[in-house]
C-alpha positions in Angstrom: 67.8 -10.8 24.9 65.5 -13.4 26.2 64.4 -11.2 29.2 63.8 -8.2 26.9 61.7 -10.3 24.6 59.7 -11.6 27.5 59.1 -8.0 28.8 58.0 -6.8 25.4 55.6 -9.7 25.1 54.2 -9.0 28.6 53.8 -5.3 27.7 52.0 -6.1 24.5 49.6 -8.4 26.3 49.0 -5.7 28.9 48.2 -3.2 26.2 45.9 -5.5 24.4 44.1 -6.2 27.6 43.6 -2.5 28.3 42.3 -1.9 24.7 39.8 -4.8 25.1 38.6 -3.3 28.4 38.1 0.1 26.8 36.4 -1.1 23.7 34.5 -4.3 24.2 33.9 -6.5 21.1 30.6 -6.2 19.3 28.4 -9.1 18.3 29.7 -8.8 14.7 33.4 -9.4 15.3 34.7 -5.9 15.5 35.1 -2.9 17.8 31.9 -1.1 18.7 31.8 2.4 17.4 31.6 5.1 20.0 30.3 8.1 18.0 27.0 9.5 19.1 24.7 11.4 16.8 22.7 14.4 17.9 20.1 16.2 15.8 21.2 19.6 14.5 17.6 20.6 13.6 14.2 19.7 15.1 13.3 17.8 11.9 16.5 15.7 12.3 15.3 14.8 15.8 12.0 13.6 14.4 13.7 11.4 11.9 16.1 9.9 14.5 13.1 9.1 16.8 11.2 7.5 13.9 14.2 5.3 12.9 14.5 3.9 16.4 11.4 1.8 15.9 10.0 -0.7 13.5 8.0 0.7 10.6 8.4 2.6 7.4 9.7 6.2 7.2 9.7 8.5 4.2 12.3 11.2 4.7 11.5 13.9 2.1 13.4 17.1 1.5 16.3 19.0 -0.1 19.9 18.0 -0.3 22.1 18.6 2.6 19.6 18.0 5.4 21.3 14.8 6.6 18.6 12.3 5.5 21.1 9.7 4.2 23.7 10.1 6.9 21.2 9.8 9.8 19.6 6.8 8.2 23.0 5.1 7.9 23.9 6.0 11.5 20.6 4.6 12.8 21.1 1.4 10.7 24.5 0.9 12.3 23.0 1.6 15.7 20.3 -1.0 15.1 22.9 -3.6 14.0 25.2 -2.9 16.9 22.4 -3.3 19.4 21.3 -6.5 17.7 17.8 -5.0 17.0 18.4 -6.2 13.4 20.5 -8.9 11.8 21.5 -7.1 8.6 21.5 -3.8 6.7 20.1 -3.7 3.2 21.1 -0.8 1.0 19.1 0.1 -2.1 19.5 2.9 -4.6 18.2 3.2 -8.2 21.0 3.1 -10.8 20.0 6.3 -12.5 22.6 8.6 -14.0 22.4 12.3 -13.2 21.8 13.6 -16.7 24.7 11.7 -18.4 25.8 8.1 -18.9 29.2 6.5 -18.6 28.2 3.3 -20.5 28.5 -0.2 -19.1 30.5 -0.5 -15.9 32.8 -3.5 -15.4 32.8 -6.0 -12.6 30.2 -7.9 -10.6 26.9 -6.4 -9.4 28.5 -4.9 -6.4 31.2 -3.2 -8.5 28.6 -1.9 -10.9 26.5 -0.3 -8.1 29.5 1.0 -6.2 29.5 4.5 -7.9 25.8 5.0 -7.1 26.2 3.8 -3.5 29.3 5.9 -2.8 27.6 8.4 -0.5 26.1 5.6 1.6 29.5 3.7 1.7 31.2 6.9 2.9 28.7 7.2 5.7 29.2 3.6 6.7 32.9 4.0 6.8 32.5 7.1 9.0 30.5 5.0 11.5 32.3 1.7 11.3 35.7 2.1 9.6 36.7 0.8 6.2 38.0 -2.6 7.2 34.9 -3.5 9.2 32.5 -2.3 6.4 34.4 -4.7 4.0 34.2 -7.5 6.5 30.5 -7.1 7.1 29.8 -6.8 3.4 31.8 -10.0 2.8 29.7 -11.8 5.4 26.4 -10.5 3.9 25.5 -8.6 7.0 25.6 -5.4 5.0 24.0 -6.2 1.6 23.8 -4.1 -1.6 20.4 -5.0 -3.1 19.7 -3.8 -6.6 16.1 -2.7 -6.9 15.7 -4.8 -10.1 16.3 -8.0 -8.2 14.1 -7.5 -5.1 10.8 -8.7 -6.3 9.7 -11.8 -4.4 11.9 -11.1 -1.3 10.7 -10.3 2.2 12.8 -8.2 4.5 12.8 -9.6 8.1 15.0 -8.6 11.0 16.6 -5.9 8.8 17.2 -2.2 8.4 16.4 -1.2 4.8 17.6 2.1 3.3 16.3 3.2 0.0 18.3 6.3 -1.0 17.6 8.7 -3.9 14.0 7.4 -3.8 12.9 10.3 -6.1 14.5 8.3 -8.9 12.2 5.4 -8.4 8.9 5.0 -10.3 5.7 4.4 -8.4 5.6 0.6 -9.3 9.2 0.3 -8.0 8.3 2.0 -4.7 5.2 -0.1 -4.3 7.2 -3.2 -4.9 9.8 -2.0 -2.3 7.4 -1.1 0.5 5.5 -4.4 0.1 8.8 -6.3 0.8 8.5 -5.1 4.4 8.6 -7.9 7.0 8.8 -8.6 10.7 11.1 -6.7 13.1 12.2 -4.4 10.3 12.8 -0.7 9.9 12.6 0.7 6.3 13.4 4.3 5.3 12.9 5.8 1.9 15.0 9.0 1.5 14.7 11.4 -1.4 14.4 15.0 -2.7 11.4 15.3 -5.1 13.0 18.4 -6.6 16.1 16.6 -7.8 14.6 13.7 -9.8 16.7 12.5 -12.7 13.7 10.9 -14.4 11.5 12.4 -17.0 8.8 14.7 -15.6 5.9 12.8 -14.2 7.8 9.5 -13.9 9.0 9.7 -10.3 6.6 8.0 -7.9 7.9 9.4 -4.6 5.3 12.1 -4.0 2.4 9.9 -5.0 3.7 7.3 -2.4 3.9 10.1 0.2 0.3 11.2 -0.5 -1.0 7.6 -0.3 0.8 6.6 2.9 0.7 9.9 4.8 -2.3 9.0 7.0 -1.4 5.4 7.7 -0.3 4.1 11.1 3.3 2.9 11.5 4.3 4.9 8.4 6.1 8.2 9.3 6.5 11.1 6.8 9.3 13.4 7.8 9.3 16.6 5.8 12.6 18.6 5.6 12.9 22.1 4.3 15.6 24.6 3.4 16.0 25.6 7.0 17.1 22.1 7.8 20.1 22.3 5.4 23.3 21.7 7.4 25.8 22.1 4.6 27.5 25.4 3.8 24.9 28.3 4.2 25.3 29.0 0.5 23.6 25.7 -0.3 20.5 26.8 1.5 20.6 30.2 -0.1 20.8 28.6 -3.6 18.0 26.1 -2.9 15.7 29.0 -2.1 16.1 30.5 -5.6 17.0 27.5 -7.8 
């Protein structure tokens, strides 16, 4: 029995050694992800190129064009390559035409339903356990827009999703949080704002920043939709 246990122990050590050789540990106490992203449309390629550098990017266009997923993927890429120290996720807590009342729990629990699409993309890139660990360490941070005034984002990748549900003062406050060695992306669909008409500030922000250096405006259209073809057909008539 002693010899068998010794052999098993040796085999286990050998397997662990092989796994470590195949997947070297990342700087953030986990296994480095191996998925590569490739643009499926030319506009996706423009967005990917823009998010590989410091600066502010506004990704504007219809649902299903990959704006949020690509932003999350490039955020993970920047974190894994040590280009940034943390990922900051922001999304306005605006209901899509209905309200479920007060949500229980701490601030992370209250925002969880709104951030579910971003969370799913993070899990796809990093795995559920690692996402939880990085959030517990504060390396991935959920930042409510209401609490961001006065902060400065340095060494960070900042994703503001559903930006069409932000007012112009909110977006102005967000972009002026920009700091050193930071990439910030505001993603949204101006045609799907859940605010009252004329309240969304996304298009005004686009018009004001379009001609500035180090600010990229990436315009998606129906031809960039990569969901089921029926989605693109419906967007053309809705």
